[in-house]
C-alpha positions in Angstrom: 9.0 -2.2 -19.6 6.8 0.5 -18.1 3.8 1.3 -20.3 3.9 5.1 -20.2 4.2 8.0 -22.6 5.7 11.5 -22.3 3.2 14.3 -22.8 4.2 17.4 -24.8 4.9 19.1 -21.5 7.3 16.4 -20.5 5.0 14.8 -17.9 4.9 11.0 -18.1 1.3 9.7 -18.5 0.6 6.0 -18.2 -1.2 4.4 -21.1 -4.9 3.6 -20.9 -5.8 0.0 -20.4 -7.2 -2.1 -23.2 -10.8 -3.3 -22.7 -9.7 -6.9 -21.9 -7.4 -5.6 -19.1 -10.2 -3.5 -17.7 -12.4 -6.7 -17.8 -9.6 -8.6 -16.0 -9.4 -5.9 -13.3 -13.2 -6.2 -12.8 -12.9 -9.9 -12.4 -10.1 -9.6 -9.9 -12.0 -7.0 -7.9 -15.1 -9.3 -7.8 -13.0 -12.2 -6.6 -11.4 -10.1 -3.9 -14.8 -9.0 -2.7 -16.3 -12.5 -2.7 -13.4 -14.1 -0.9 -13.0 -11.1 1.4 -16.5 -11.6 2.7 -15.6 -15.1 3.8 -12.4 -14.1 5.7 -12.4 -13.7 9.5 -10.0 -11.3 11.0 -9.0 -10.5 14.6 -6.7 -7.8 15.9 -3.6 -9.2 17.7 -3.9 -7.8 21.3 -0.2 -7.0 21.2 -0.7 -4.7 18.1 -4.3 -3.4 18.6 -6.3 -1.1 16.4 -6.1 1.5 19.2 -2.6 2.3 18.0 -3.9 3.8 14.8 -4.5 7.5 15.3 -7.7 9.2 14.1 -5.7 11.6 12.1 -4.7 10.7 8.6 -1.6 8.5 8.1 0.6 6.7 5.6 -0.1 3.0 5.7 2.5 0.6 4.5 2.3 -3.1 3.9 4.6 -5.7 2.3 4.0 -6.2 -1.4 3.1 -9.8 -0.9 0.1 -8.9 1.3 -1.6 -6.8 -1.3 -4.3 -9.3 -2.2 -6.7 -8.2 0.6 -5.3 -4.9 1.6 -8.3 -2.9 0.5 -10.6 -5.2 2.5 -8.5 -4.7 5.5 -8.4 -0.9 5.1 -12.1 -0.5 4.4 -13.6 -3.0 6.7 -11.1 -3.2 9.7 -9.3 0.1 9.9 -11.9 2.7 8.9 -15.2 1.7 10.5 -16.1 4.0 13.3 -12.8 5.9 13.0 -12.6 7.6 9.7 -14.3 7.9 6.3 -12.4 5.7 3.8 -10.4 8.2 1.7 -7.2 6.7 0.3 -4.7 7.4 -2.4 -2.2 4.6 -3.2 1.0 4.6 -5.2 0.9 2.0 -8.0 3.6 1.1 -10.5 3.5 2.9 -13.9 3.9 -0.5 -15.6 1.2 -2.4 -17.5 0.6 -4.7 -14.6 0.3 -1.6 -12.4 -2.4 -0.4 -14.7 -4.5 -3.4 -13.9 -3.9 -2.9 -10.1 -4.8 0.8 -10.5 -8.1 -0.2 -12.1 -8.8 -2.7 -9.3 -8.2 0.1 -6.7 -10.6 2.4 -8.6 -13.3 -0.2 -8.1 -12.6 0.2 -4.3 -13.0 4.0 -4.7 -9.3 4.4 -4.1 -7.3 7.1 -6.0 -4.3 5.4 -7.7 -1.1 7.4 -8.2 1.1 5.9 -10.8 4.8 5.9 -10.2 7.9 4.1 -8.8 11.6 4.8 -8.1 12.3 4.3 -11.8 9.2 5.9 -13.5 7.2 9.0 -12.5 8.8 9.0 -9.0 8.9 12.9 -8.5 5.5 13.3 -10.2 3.9 10.6 -8.0 5.4 12.2 -4.8 3.8 15.5 -5.7 0.5 13.9 -6.5 0.5 12.0 -3.2 1.3 15.2 -1.3 -1.7 16.9 -2.9 -3.9 14.1 -1.8 -2.5 14.3 1.8 -3.3 18.0 1.8 -6.8 17.1 0.7 -7.4 14.9 3.7 -6.6 11.5 2.3 -4.8 8.6 3.9 -1.9 7.3 1.8 -0.8 3.8 1.1 2.5 2.4 -0.2 4.2 -1.0 -0.5 7.7 0.0 0.7 9.4 -3.1 -0.8 7.7 -2.9 -4.2 7.2 -3.0 -7.1 10.3 -5.2 -7.7 11.9 -5.8 -4.4 14.1 -6.9 -2.8 11.4 -8.6 -0.7 11.1 -7.3 2.9 13.6 -4.5 2.1 12.1 -1.0 2.7 13.1 1.6 0.1 13.6 5.2 1.2 10.6 6.6 -0.7 8.1 6.1 2.2 10.4 8.1 4.5 10.6 10.9 2.0 6.9 10.9 1.6 6.4 11.1 5.4 8.9 13.9 5.7 7.2 15.9 2.9 3.6 15.4 4.0 4.1 15.4 7.8 1.9 12.3 8.1 2.9 9.5 10.5 3.8 6.1 9.0 1.9 3.1 10.3 3.0 -0.4 9.3 0.2 -2.9 8.9 0.5 -6.7 8.4 -1.6 -9.8 8.6 -1.1 -13.6 8.4 -3.3 -16.4 7.4 -3.0 -20.1 8.2 -4.7 -21.1 5.0 -3.2 -19.4 2.0 -1.5 -20.0 -1.4 2.1 -18.7 -1.7 3.1 -17.8 -5.2 6.6 -18.4 -6.7 7.1 -14.8 -7.4 9.9 -12.5 -6.2 7.8 -11.4 -3.3 6.2 -14.8 -2.5 2.8 -13.3 -3.0 0.2 -14.6 -0.6 -3.4 -15.3 -1.5 -5.7 -16.3 1.4 -8.1 -19.2 0.8 -11.8 -18.7 1.4 -13.0 -18.9 5.0 -9.4 -18.4 6.3 -8.8 -16.7 9.7 -6.3 -13.9 9.7 -4.5 -12.0 12.4 -4.1 -8.2 12.0 -1.2 -6.3 13.4 -0.2 -2.6 13.5 2.9 -0.7 14.6 3.1 2.5 16.6 3.0 5.6 14.4 6.4 6.6 13.1 7.0 10.4 12.6 9.6 11.8 10.3 10.6 15.3 11.2 10.7 17.7 8.3 14.2 18.8 9.1 15.6 15.2 9.2 19.1 14.7 7.9 20.2 11.9 5.5 21.5 10.0 8.5 18.3 10.4 10.5 16.2 9.3 7.5 18.3 6.2 7.1 17.9 5.4 10.8 14.1 5.8 10.5 14.0 3.6 7.4 15.8 0.9 9.3 13.5 1.3 12.3 10.4 1.0 10.0 11.8 -2.1 8.4 12.4 -3.6 11.9 8.9 -2.8 13.0 7.2 -4.2 9.9 9.3 -7.3 10.0 8.4 -7.7 13.7 4.7 -7.9 13.0 4.9 -10.2 10.0 5.2 -14.0 9.9 7.6 -14.7 7.0 
């Protein structure tokens, strides 16, 4: 169940984390930083960094690649191209609260919401961050799946903000694959990873329902195409 409360004004506000959950988030952040410093990435020449425009964008990545997503954004997408300024949508659930705290350690602005909780509020908050010059990040098959099935929210976000969608993925030879719904992947220390990016996908503001669905399917095809399953 989502750990959130309704304010007197009707706005849903996620609960604050207990001290032990904040401590857990700090430990997770530290582990990511330590392991991240040992990882070695290269850009796939078929999906180079040059495809990523200098203007702000919506970055999307499969839910099971979240473990090192901030390391990839900060250390391999931003250097020499843009100042790291990112707002990311995170589930309004209790587990999402821990993830949000981890993101804050990375100087990322977490926006709490999903299709079932705080969806409209989260969309408005993300739009405000986009207007403020932030990149946006979303896991289009999260937070509960189905795995590798893109939900329409990312298309709506692109239509509303005018930002292009860029799908990012990476694969490691050495990793642990969890028995979760998304088959969550944790790279082992000193692993070598291959980074891939798709061409930017623009969603016109006047897109019809049929056009949005076609773009959703195209984004799903592109993200699947750069990901080893």
